[in-house]
N, C-alpha and C positions, 0 to 999 in steps of 0.2 A: 106912370108910363109917360106922362107928359115930358119929364126930364129926358127920358131916352129919345123921344122924337126930336127934342130940342138939339140934343147932341148929334144925332144922325143928320139933321139939317145942316148943322154947322160943319160936319165932316164933308158933306156933299159940296157946300159953298166953297170950303177950302180947297177941295180937289179941283174944282173948276177954276179957282183963282190960280192954283198951282200949274195948271195946264197952260195958262196964259202968261206965266212968268218966264222971263228970259234970263234974269239974274240967278245964278246958282246959289248965292248966299241967301237970297229971299226964298228960293225953292226949298233949301234946307231948313229954314225957319218954319216954313209952312208944314213941311213934313214932320218936324218935331212936335208941332202943335196938333197935328192929326193923330200922331202916335199917342200923345197925351190923352186926347179925347177917347181913343180906343181903349186905353187903360181905365179911364173913368167908366166907360160903358161896361167893361168886364167887371169892374168892382160893383156896379149896380146890379148886374146879373148875379153875381156871387151873394150879395146882400139879399136879393129876392129869394134865392134858393134857401138860404138859411132861415128866412121867415116862414117859408112854406112848410118846413119839416115839423 
C-alpha cells in the first residue's frame, strides 16, 4: 500500500502545481503525467484483485 500512497501524494502535488501554472503547454504536460499516474494506480488495483482471488 505504500506505493499507492506515494502515487496519490504525487497526484495531489501535481494538481496543486497545475493550478499555479499559467503556461498552457506546461499545464498539458502536468495533466499527461497525472493521467499516467492514474493508469499506474488502476494497474496496482487490478494486480491486487488478482492476488486476492
